[in-house]
C-alpha positions in Angstrom: 0.1 0.4 0.4 1.1 3.4 -1.1 0.1 6.3 1.2 0.8 9.7 -0.1 0.5 12.6 2.4 -0.2 16.3 0.9 -0.5 19.4 2.4 -1.9 22.3 0.3 -1.0 26.6 2.3 0.9 25.0 4.7 3.8 23.2 5.9 2.5 19.8 8.6 4.7 19.0 11.1 6.6 15.7 11.5 3.9 14.9 14.4 0.7 15.6 12.3 2.3 13.8 9.2 2.8 11.0 11.9 0.1 10.4 12.8 -1.5 10.2 10.0 0.7 7.5 8.5 0.4 5.2 11.6 -3.6 5.6 11.5 -3.7 5.5 7.4 -1.5 1.8 7.8 -4.5 0.4 10.0 -6.6 0.8 6.6 -4.7 -2.9 5.6 -6.5 -4.4 8.3 -10.4 -4.0 6.5 -9.5 -4.3 3.3 -6.3 -6.6 1.6 -5.8 -5.0 -1.9 -5.4 -1.2 -0.8 -3.3 0.1 -3.8 -2.9 3.6 -2.6 -4.0 5.8 -0.4 -4.1 9.6 -0.7 -4.8 12.0 2.2 -4.6 16.2 1.8 -4.5 18.3 4.5 -5.8 21.9 3.2 -6.4 25.5 5.3 -9.8 27.2 4.5 -9.6 30.5 5.0 -13.0 32.1 4.1 -14.2 33.5 7.0 -12.2 35.9 8.0 -9.2 34.6 10.2 -11.0 31.7 11.2 -9.2 28.7 9.3 -10.5 25.7 9.1 -9.0 22.7 8.6 -10.1 19.9 6.0 -8.7 16.5 4.9 -9.1 14.3 1.8 -8.9 10.7 2.1 -8.5 9.1 -1.2 -8.8 5.1 -1.2 -7.6 3.4 -4.1 -8.9 -0.5 -4.1 -8.8 -2.2 -7.5 -12.2 -1.5 -9.4 -13.2 0.9 -6.2 -12.3 4.2 -5.1 -13.4 5.3 -1.8 -13.8 9.1 -0.9 -14.3 11.4 2.1 -13.6 15.2 3.0 -14.1 16.2 6.5 -13.1 20.0 8.4 -13.1 21.3 11.4 -10.7 23.4 13.4 -7.8 21.1 14.2 -6.5 18.3 12.2 -6.2 16.1 14.3 -10.4 15.8 15.0 -11.0 15.9 10.6 -8.6 13.4 9.9 -10.4 10.8 13.1 -13.5 12.0 11.3 -12.4 11.4 8.1 -11.2 7.7 9.0 -14.4 7.2 10.7 -16.8 8.1 7.3 -13.7 5.9 4.9 -13.6 2.7 7.2 -17.4 2.9 7.0 -17.5 3.2 3.4 -15.5 0.0 3.4 -17.1 -2.6 5.6 -20.0 -1.7 3.6 -18.4 -2.2 0.0 -16.9 -4.8 1.9 -20.6 -6.5 2.9 -22.4 -6.5 -0.2 -19.8 -7.6 -1.6 -20.3 -10.9 0.7 -23.9 -10.8 0.1 
């Protein structure tokens, strides 16, 4: 599984990148044939100086892609929400295939 982490409009510190990498590796427990995972960490400065932290996760498996986008006031919270959503998508897809 290849993991690609990109930051948009800022430079992430090592702890955030390590957290993202460590949690993305756990996706292998939910799907055996994950080819690639793209994680985008973005700063969104829409309203004045309040910056929303946006996390997008794109998981590529054979014949299917999973995508989720989450935003909140911290990258950790956005990433956790996005990971929960992507895990639910993967589980639902596997249940449909098994049925």
